[in-house]
C-alpha positions, 0 to 999 in steps of 0.5 A: 770697418769698411762698408759692405760693397753691395750696400755701398752701391745700393746707397749710391743708387738711392734717391737723395742728397748725400755725397759718397764721401760724406755717406762713408764718413757717416757710416764710420761715425755710426760704427763708433756710436754703435758701441755706445747704443742704438742709432737714430736719424732725423730726416730719412727722405728716400733712405739713402743715408739710412742704407749707410747707417743700416750697414753700420747697424748690421756690422755692429749688431744693433739697429737704426731708427729713422724718424720722418713724417715723409711729407717733405721738409720745407725746402723740398716742396713745390717751387723750391730748388730741391723739389722732386715732383716724382715723390708727390702722391698723384692722388693727394698732391702731397709729398710722400717719400715713404714708398721710396724709402721702403723700396730702398731699404727692401732692395738693400736687404736691411729691413731687419735693422732699419726701423721706420718711425713715422711722425714728427721728430719732436713728437717722437722725441717727447715719448722716446724712452731709450738712450742712444749711441748716435743721433744724426740730424738731417731733417728740416733746415729751417732755423726753428726746426733744426734747433728744435731737433737738437733740443728734443734729441740731445737728452737721449744721446748717451755720454760717449755717443756721436752727434752728426749734423748734415749740411753744415756750411759756414759760408752762407754762399754755400748753403743754408745756415741752420745746420751750422747754427745747430753745430755752434749751439751744440759746441757752445753747450760744453757737452760736446767736442768737435770730432770729425769733419767730411764735407758738410758732415760734422760729427761731435762726441758727447762729453757730458750729459 
């Protein structure tokens, strides 16, 4: 099912780092996962990917939970190449992407299907109580942070569900290696099969618990 054109345009206009082709692939993978259970993304930033996922959630009559502390990942702080000073709270001097996320989702008309969960991924996962049909890992890209997200959320992904990982680069010259190592860890577990690839987005299907 193709993404709603209005929502596609909203996603493209939103602040973020998701290329259009990867966003469309994320939407299509989420539709498959939605047949198994609700959707969840780790790492929301300003809501670009949440619009793609929200479009899939609406089409499938489900919801997407977006987990983020909204204080920026380690590679998105002052002094790093991806730092955006416009998302810094002038009053506190800290990054705060929550207002940008809220505006993105409001402008897209997706507040009924995109549910913000504000907190650290591993803390939220510890108290999570429902199986999911889709988990998208796109939070912090430090090795320990990315691997912790997989460990924390893999138990909540149902058999037949989709695990999506963003910024997977096999060549270190193309980008950081942590998401690639997460993908390798998932495959090595024997619980997943490599399913779809688009750019730096890799999607796996869960075979067993």
